[in-house]
C-alpha positions as CSV (number, residue, x, y, z in Angstrom):
1,M,1.6,-4.1,18.0
2,L,-0.5,-0.4,17.3
3,E,-3.6,0.9,18.2
4,V,-4.7,4.0,16.7
5,S,-7.6,5.6,18.3
6,E,-9.9,8.6,16.9
7,L,-6.7,11.1,15.6
8,H,-7.2,14.0,14.6
9,K,-5.9,16.8,13.1
10,R,-6.8,20.4,12.5
11,F,-4.4,23.9,11.3
12,G,-7.4,26.6,11.8
13,A,-10.9,26.4,9.6
14,I,-8.8,23.0,8.0
15,H,-10.1,19.5,9.5
16,A,-7.4,17.5,7.9
17,V,-8.0,14.2,9.8
18,R,-11.2,13.1,11.1
19,G,-11.2,10.2,13.8
20,V,-9.3,7.8,12.2
21,S,-9.0,4.8,14.1
22,F,-7.4,1.1,13.2
23,Q,-5.1,-1.2,14.8
24,A,-2.6,-2.9,13.1
25,Q,-0.8,-6.9,13.7
26,Q,2.4,-8.0,12.0
27,G,2.1,-7.6,8.3
28,V,1.9,-4.9,5.8
29,L,-1.3,-2.6,5.6
30,G,-1.4,-0.1,3.4
31,V,-2.8,3.3,3.4
32,L,-4.2,4.7,0.6
33,G,-5.8,8.1,-0.4
34,P,-5.6,11.1,-3.1
35,N,-3.6,13.5,-2.9
36,G,-4.5,15.7,0.5
37,A,-6.6,12.6,2.2
38,G,-4.4,13.2,5.2
39,K,-2.3,10.3,5.2
40,T,0.9,12.0,6.0
41,T,-0.5,14.3,8.7
42,T,-1.8,10.7,9.9
43,M,1.8,8.8,9.7
44,R,3.0,12.2,11.6
45,M,0.8,11.8,14.0
46,I,1.5,7.9,14.8
47,T,5.1,8.5,15.4
48,G,5.0,11.7,17.5
49,F,6.7,14.1,14.3
50,L,3.1,15.8,14.4
51,P,0.9,16.2,18.2
52,P,-3.1,15.7,17.6
53,T,-5.8,17.9,18.1
54,S,-7.5,14.6,19.6
55,G,-7.0,11.1,19.9
56,T,-3.9,9.1,20.2
57,A,-1.8,6.1,18.8
58,I,-0.6,2.9,20.9
59,I,3.0,1.2,20.6
60,E,2.7,-2.0,22.0
61,G,1.0,-0.2,25.0
62,H,2.9,3.2,25.0
63,D,0.8,6.7,24.6
64,I,2.5,8.4,21.8
65,V,0.9,11.6,23.7
66,D,1.9,10.5,27.3
67,Q,4.7,8.5,26.8
68,P,5.9,10.0,23.8
69,V,10.1,8.9,23.7
70,A,8.9,5.3,25.1
71,A,6.8,4.8,22.2
72,K,9.1,6.2,19.7
73,R,11.8,3.7,20.7
74,L,9.3,0.9,19.3
75,I,9.0,3.1,16.0
76,G,10.8,3.3,13.0
77,Y,9.7,6.0,10.4
78,L,10.8,6.4,6.4
79,P,9.4,9.9,5.6
80,E,8.0,10.7,2.3
81,S,11.8,12.1,0.9
82,A,13.4,11.2,3.6
83,P,16.6,13.9,4.4
84,A,20.2,12.5,5.4
85,Y,23.1,14.1,5.6
86,M,24.5,13.8,1.9
87,E,28.1,14.6,2.8
88,M,28.6,11.7,5.0
89,T,29.4,7.9,3.8
90,V,26.5,5.4,4.5
91,W,28.4,3.3,6.7
92,N,29.4,6.9,8.9
93,Y,25.5,7.9,8.8
94,L,24.2,4.8,9.8
95,D,26.6,4.5,12.9
96,F,25.6,8.4,13.6
97,I,21.9,7.4,13.7
98,A,22.9,4.2,16.2
99,D,24.5,6.4,18.3
100,V,22.0,8.7,18.7
101,R,19.9,5.9,19.3
102,G,22.0,5.1,22.7
103,F,24.1,1.7,21.4
104,S,27.8,1.9,21.9
105,G,31.0,0.3,21.2
106,G,31.0,-3.4,19.8
107,E,27.1,-3.9,19.5
108,R,26.8,-0.6,17.6
109,R,29.2,-1.9,14.7
110,R,27.4,-5.1,14.9
111,M,23.9,-3.4,14.3
112,V,25.3,-1.3,11.9
113,G,26.8,-4.0,9.8
114,E,23.9,-6.4,10.1
115,T,21.9,-3.5,8.9
116,V,24.2,-3.0,5.9
117,E,23.9,-6.7,4.7
118,R,20.1,-6.6,5.3
119,C,19.0,-3.5,3.2
120,Y,21.9,-4.7,0.9
121,I,23.3,-1.3,1.1
122,N,27.1,-2.9,1.7
123,P,28.3,-2.1,-2.0
124,V,28.1,1.4,-1.6
125,R,28.7,1.5,2.4
126,H,31.5,3.8,1.8
127,Q,30.4,6.0,-0.5
128,T,28.7,10.0,0.7
129,I,25.3,9.6,0.5
130,G,25.1,12.4,-1.8
131,T,26.5,10.4,-4.6
132,L,24.1,7.7,-4.6
133,S,21.0,6.9,-7.2
134,K,18.0,7.9,-5.3
135,G,17.0,4.0,-5.2
136,Y,20.2,3.4,-3.2
137,R,19.3,6.8,-1.1
138,Q,15.8,5.4,-0.3
139,R,17.8,2.3,1.0
140,V,19.7,3.9,3.1
141,G,16.6,5.7,4.1
142,L,14.8,2.5,5.0
143,A,18.3,1.1,6.9
144,Q,18.2,4.0,9.2
145,A,14.6,3.1,10.4
146,V,15.2,-0.3,11.0
147,L,18.6,-0.2,12.3
148,H,17.1,-0.7,16.3
149,N,14.9,-2.9,14.8
150,P,11.6,-1.6,16.0
151,P,8.6,-3.4,16.0
152,V,6.5,-1.0,14.2
153,L,7.3,0.4,10.8
154,I,6.2,3.4,9.3
155,M,7.2,4.4,5.7
156,D,5.5,7.2,3.7
157,E,5.6,6.9,0.0
158,P,8.7,4.2,0.3
159,T,8.8,3.4,-3.8
160,D,7.3,6.8,-4.7
161,G,10.0,8.4,-8.0
162,L,11.5,4.8,-7.9
163,D,12.2,3.4,-11.3
164,P,10.8,-0.5,-12.0
165,N,13.7,-2.1,-10.7
166,Q,14.5,-0.3,-7.5
167,K,10.9,-0.8,-6.8
168,Q,11.2,-4.7,-6.9
169,V,14.0,-4.6,-4.4
170,V,12.5,-2.1,-2.1
171,R,9.1,-3.9,-1.8
172,A,11.3,-7.4,-1.4
173,M,13.2,-5.8,1.5
174,I,9.4,-4.5,2.9
175,R,7.6,-8.1,2.7
176,D,10.6,-10.0,4.7
177,M,10.6,-6.6,7.3
178,A,7.1,-7.9,7.8
179,R,7.6,-11.3,9.0
180,D,7.7,-10.2,12.2
181,K,6.5,-6.4,12.5
182,V,4.2,-4.4,11.6
183,V,4.4,-2.4,8.3
184,V,2.7,0.5,8.1
185,L,2.8,1.8,4.6
186,S,1.3,5.0,3.2
187,T,1.0,5.7,-0.6
188,H,-1.5,6.8,-3.3
189,I,-0.1,4.2,-6.0
190,L,-2.8,0.8,-6.4
191,E,0.1,-1.0,-7.4
192,E,1.6,-1.3,-4.2
193,V,-1.4,-2.8,-2.8
194,E,-1.4,-6.1,-4.6
195,A,2.6,-5.8,-4.4
196,V,3.3,-6.1,-0.6
197,C,-0.1,-5.2,1.2
198,G,-2.3,-7.6,3.0
199,R,-4.7,-5.0,4.5
200,V,-5.8,-2.4,2.9
201,L,-7.3,1.2,4.8
202,I,-8.5,4.0,2.6
203,I,-8.3,7.6,3.6
204,C,-11.0,10.2,2.0
205,A,-10.9,13.8,3.4
206,G,-9.9,12.9,6.7
207,S,-11.6,9.9,6.9
208,V,-11.2,6.2,6.5
209,V,-13.4,5.0,4.2
210,F,-12.6,1.0,3.4
211,D,-10.4,-1.0,5.9
212,G,-10.1,-4.6,4.4
213,T,-7.8,-7.3,2.4
214,P,-7.3,-6.2,-1.3
215,A,-9.2,-9.1,-2.4
216,E,-12.4,-7.3,-0.4
217,L,-11.1,-4.6,-2.3
218,K,-11.4,-5.8,-5.9
219,A,-14.4,-7.5,-4.6
220,R,-16.3,-4.4,-4.7
221,S,-15.2,-3.8,-8.5
222,P,-18.2,-3.6,-10.7
223,R,-15.9,-5.9,-12.9
224,H,-15.8,-8.6,-10.1
225,G,-16.5,-11.7,-11.4
226,A,-17.6,-10.8,-15.1
227,V,-16.5,-13.0,-18.0
228,E,-14.5,-11.3,-20.7
229,L,-14.2,-13.0,-23.9
230,R,-11.8,-11.9,-26.7
231,V,-13.2,-13.0,-30.0
232,S,-12.1,-13.5,-34.0
233,A,-14.9,-14.3,-35.6
234,G,-18.7,-14.1,-35.0
235,A,-19.1,-11.8,-32.4
236,E,-22.1,-10.1,-33.8
237,Q,-24.4,-13.3,-33.3
238,L,-22.6,-14.4,-29.6
239,R,-23.4,-11.3,-28.1
240,P,-27.3,-11.3,-27.9
241,A,-27.2,-15.1,-27.4
242,L,-24.8,-14.1,-24.3
243,Q,-27.0,-11.5,-22.9
244,A,-29.8,-14.0,-23.0
245,L,-28.2,-16.1,-20.3
246,P,-30.2,-16.5,-17.2
247,A,-26.8,-15.6,-15.2
248,A,-26.1,-12.7,-17.3
249,E,-27.3,-8.9,-16.3
250,R,-25.6,-7.1,-19.2
251,V,-23.1,-7.9,-22.0
252,E,-20.8,-5.2,-23.1
253,A,-18.5,-4.9,-25.9
254,E,-15.1,-3.1,-26.1
255,G,-13.3,-3.4,-29.2
256,D,-12.7,-7.4,-30.2
257,R,-13.4,-8.4,-26.2
258,L,-17.3,-8.7,-24.7
259,L,-17.7,-8.4,-20.9
260,V,-20.3,-10.4,-19.5
261,Y,-21.6,-8.9,-15.9
262,P,-23.3,-11.0,-14.0
263,R,-26.1,-11.6,-11.6
264,A,-24.7,-14.6,-10.6
265,S,-21.2,-15.4,-10.7
266,A,-21.4,-18.6,-9.5
267,Q,-22.8,-20.3,-12.5
268,L,-21.9,-17.5,-15.2
269,M,-18.7,-18.9,-16.1
270,D,-20.6,-22.2,-16.9
271,E,-23.3,-20.9,-18.8
272,V,-20.9,-18.9,-21.0
273,V,-19.1,-22.1,-22.0
274,G,-22.2,-24.0,-22.4
275,L,-23.0,-21.7,-25.0
276,I,-19.6,-21.1,-26.8
277,R,-20.1,-24.7,-27.3
278,K,-23.1,-24.5,-29.5
279,Q,-21.8,-21.7,-31.4
280,P,-19.5,-23.4,-34.1
281,D,-19.5,-20.2,-36.0
282,C,-18.1,-18.4,-33.5
283,R,-14.4,-18.2,-32.7
284,V,-12.9,-17.0,-29.1
285,V,-9.3,-17.1,-28.4
286,E,-9.5,-15.9,-24.7
287,L,-11.6,-16.8,-22.1
288,K,-11.1,-15.3,-18.4
289,V,-13.2,-14.4,-15.1
290,L,-11.9,-10.9,-13.6
291,D,-10.9,-10.4,-10.3
292,G,-12.0,-6.3,-10.4
293,R,-10.1,-3.6,-10.9
294,L,-8.5,-1.6,-7.9
295,D,-9.1,1.8,-9.3
296,E,-12.8,1.4,-10.2
297,V,-13.0,1.2,-6.8
298,F,-10.4,3.7,-5.5
299,G,-12.1,6.2,-7.8
300,A,-15.7,5.5,-6.6
301,L,-14.6,5.4,-2.7
302,T,-12.4,8.3,-3.5
303,A,-15.1,10.3,-5.9
304,P,-15.2,14.3,-6.0
305,A,-19.0,14.0,-4.5
306,R,-17.7,12.2,-1.3
307,R,-14.6,14.3,-0.8
308,A,-17.2,17.3,-0.8
309,S,-19.1,16.1,1.8
């Protein structure tokens, strides 16, 4: 549905986006990166809001550079801090957007009504947008983006600044919409990846440095496959015994916890369990295999040395 090909953007001497390419099908693609990485600039080029220096985006066969009107008909766009007419009611605003999109009569009323229900904004449909909470305003922004039922939905920081309850509502809406759309979601919030994304693209210094699933990203963490033990007694004698295990590379202590890093993760847990059974003086109150930490991998991929290059 969406093909991005060698997008570049220069602002004078600043090369903000450097050859970003990817393809996306139905589901949620999360675009991550530190501040200033080029995420928002990339989103703006995909939507035609900003012309690329070179490269293009193809939306269901329509080139955003050569066929901008046809391509934009197939895109819903929720920019960061989406603007709206604060003095308009929610219903009148969405009715105005439908009019701009070229819908009229009964079809227009039906589309607005369905969108109000779908985005859970029916209770505030007659309120002016300026009186709404930030969570409701964000849902109104999402409503205008999906009003025409586009196959491609582009969202820039859709949950930034929302409280935990509001984030849960917006994320549930995103997951629901991703059943039949390409959803490209730009964010710098790592928890967003695990919450809604089936695939992750990390951009650093304008270039793609990772493209894969959240599980593949976690697998790059040094803690991936490590065994964590919480020990209430006997940690001093247990640590050297753990270090001697054939599948253990090293053991680190963190408070009352021991982290055993694997040489071969498949055998490590079995060896740890077998050792604990032979240590009657040790009391292990918690034992688990770690998935890995996204922040470790993200930090390594976007380290200052890499950004400077």
